[in-house]
C-alpha positions in Angstrom: -61.8 107.0 44.5 -58.5 105.3 43.7 -58.3 101.8 42.4 -56.8 100.6 45.6 -59.8 102.0 47.5 -62.4 100.5 45.2 -63.7 97.2 46.5 -65.4 96.3 43.3 -62.2 96.5 41.1 -60.1 93.5 40.2 -56.8 95.1 39.1 -55.6 95.9 42.6 -57.8 93.1 44.3 -55.8 90.5 46.3 -58.3 88.0 45.5 -58.2 88.6 41.7 -55.2 90.7 40.6 -52.8 87.6 39.9 -55.6 85.4 38.5 -56.7 87.6 35.6 -55.1 89.0 32.6 -56.4 92.5 31.6 -57.4 93.3 28.0 -56.2 96.9 27.7 -55.9 96.9 23.9 -57.1 94.7 21.1 -53.6 93.2 21.1 -54.3 91.4 24.4 -57.1 89.5 22.9 -55.9 85.7 22.8 -54.9 84.7 19.3 -57.2 81.8 19.1 -60.3 84.3 19.3 -59.1 86.7 16.8 -61.6 87.1 14.0 -64.4 85.5 15.8 -67.6 87.0 17.5 -65.8 86.5 20.8 -63.1 89.2 19.7 -66.0 91.2 18.4 -67.8 91.2 22.0 -64.5 92.2 23.6 -63.9 94.9 21.2 -67.4 96.2 21.8 -67.3 95.8 25.6 -63.8 97.0 26.3 -63.3 99.5 23.4 -66.5 100.6 22.2 -66.0 99.2 18.7 -69.2 98.7 16.6 -70.4 95.2 16.0 -71.9 94.5 12.6 -75.3 92.7 12.8 -76.4 90.3 10.2 -79.7 89.3 11.7 -78.4 85.8 12.3 -77.3 84.7 15.9 -73.5 84.7 16.1 -73.0 83.5 19.7 -74.5 82.5 23.0 -73.5 84.6 26.1 -74.0 83.0 29.7 -73.7 85.4 32.4 -75.0 86.2 35.9 -78.3 87.9 36.9 -76.2 90.7 38.1 -77.7 94.2 37.8 -74.5 96.1 37.7 -73.5 95.4 34.1 -74.6 94.1 31.0 -72.8 92.5 28.0 -72.1 95.4 25.2 -73.7 93.6 22.3 -76.6 94.9 20.0 -79.9 93.3 19.4 -80.2 90.5 16.8 -76.6 89.5 17.5 -76.4 86.9 20.5 -78.5 84.8 22.5 -78.2 85.8 26.2 -78.8 83.7 29.2 -78.6 85.3 32.6 -78.8 82.9 35.6 -77.5 82.9 39.2 -73.7 82.7 39.1 -73.8 82.6 35.3 -73.5 78.8 34.9 -75.5 77.0 32.4 -76.5 74.1 34.6 -80.3 73.6 34.0 -80.0 75.5 30.7 -78.2 72.9 28.5 -81.5 72.5 26.3 -81.2 76.2 25.5 -77.7 75.9 24.5 -78.4 73.0 22.3 -81.2 74.9 20.6 -78.6 77.9 20.0 -76.2 75.5 18.5 -78.9 74.1 16.1 -79.4 77.6 14.9 -75.8 77.8 13.8 -74.0 79.3 16.8 -70.5 78.1 17.2 -69.2 80.3 20.0 -70.3 80.4 23.7 -69.1 83.0 26.1 -69.2 82.5 30.0 -68.9 85.8 31.8 -68.1 85.7 35.4 -67.9 88.8 37.8 -66.4 89.8 41.1 -68.6 90.5 44.3 -70.9 87.8 43.1 -74.0 87.4 45.2 -73.9 83.7 44.9 -70.8 83.7 47.1 -72.9 85.1 49.8 -76.2 83.0 49.4 -75.8 81.7 53.0 -76.2 85.1 54.5 -79.1 85.9 52.3 -81.1 82.6 53.1 -83.1 84.3 55.9 -84.3 87.2 53.7 -85.2 84.9 50.9 -87.2 82.6 53.2 -88.9 85.6 54.5 -89.7 86.9 51.0 -91.4 83.6 50.1 -93.5 83.7 53.2 -94.6 87.2 52.4 -95.8 85.7 49.1 -97.9 83.2 50.8 -95.6 80.2 51.1 -95.8 78.0 54.1 -92.6 78.8 56.2 -91.4 75.1 56.2 -91.9 74.8 52.5 -90.0 78.0 52.0 -87.1 76.8 54.2 -86.8 73.6 52.2 -86.9 75.3 48.9 -84.3 77.7 50.0 -82.0 75.3 51.4 -82.2 73.1 48.2 -81.6 75.7 45.7 -79.0 77.7 47.7 -76.8 74.5 47.9 -77.0 74.4 44.1 -76.3 77.9 43.2 -73.9 78.8 45.8 -70.3 79.2 44.8 -67.1 79.7 46.8 -65.0 81.5 44.4 -65.9 83.4 41.3 -62.8 82.4 39.2 -62.8 78.9 40.2 -66.5 78.4 39.5 -65.9 79.9 36.0 -63.1 77.4 35.5 -65.3 74.4 36.6 -68.1 75.4 34.3 -65.7 75.9 31.5 -64.3 72.3 31.7 -67.8 70.8 32.2 -69.1 72.2 29.2 -66.0 71.4 27.2 -66.6 67.7 28.1 -70.2 67.8 27.0 -69.7 70.0 23.9 -66.6 69.1 22.3 -66.9 71.2 19.1 -67.9 74.5 20.4 -65.5 77.3 21.0 -66.0 78.4 24.7 -64.6 81.6 25.9 -64.3 82.3 29.7 -64.3 85.9 30.5 -64.5 87.8 33.7 -65.8 91.4 34.0 -64.8 93.9 36.8 -67.9 95.7 38.3 -65.5 98.9 38.7 -64.1 99.3 35.3 -66.7 97.3 33.3 -63.7 95.7 31.4 -63.5 92.1 30.5 -60.5 90.1 31.5 -59.1 86.6 30.7 -58.4 84.2 33.4 -54.9 83.1 33.6 -55.9 79.3 33.9 -57.4 79.7 30.5 -54.2 80.9 28.9 -52.5 77.9 30.4 -55.2 75.7 28.9 -54.7 77.3 25.4 -51.0 76.6 25.5 -51.5 73.1 26.6 -55.2 71.9 26.2 -56.1 69.2 28.6 -59.5 68.0 29.4 -58.5 64.9 31.2 -60.6 61.8 30.5 -63.3 63.1 28.2 -65.3 60.0 28.9 -65.3 60.4 32.7 -68.6 60.1 34.5 -70.3 63.4 35.0 -72.8 63.7 37.9 -76.3 63.9 36.4 -77.0 67.2 38.3 -74.2 68.6 36.1 -76.0 68.1 32.8 -79.6 67.4 33.4 -82.2 70.1 33.8 -82.6 70.8 37.6 -85.9 69.8 39.3 
């Protein structure tokens, strides 16, 4: 299969190819990540480089529940949180715990063909699944409708950007790295908007009001 015929690739995808920068060699890793656990993760995932384990957690990785890939890190190296769409909404307490253990780097990994962009079409199947598990149909419909609205995303790259900025406002002294994995090549990419951010950091008004749902645990 050629790249142009591969629906799970991002290099030739009209939706993604102008919005992501490939990391084809270690020299493509952003300079501000060199020497950090973030660079180690990229080296392991993209180039098969070995990660040295010290027995202490070096980072927290937040990524999607997606079964078609997994971060290439060894045991005893990173905390890993897998949630629908990969966002940390509802898991901020776990992040605080990791930070209290000495973690100073957080990696957010998004991916193409995310199921959370298709939640609406999967709602009937999810409702039916709950009914099969013994739920009342009305209760099942309410549950799916409520949570589908919270977890649905319109666009994988834009969702990653919003989560990056949200977390940067809440955790100002943590290095947060947004990465994007192609389900075709299994390679990590850097969003172009992040490279713009690095060249000219701007978080807007750091004291602006953030909706409660953005930082409190979901019901």
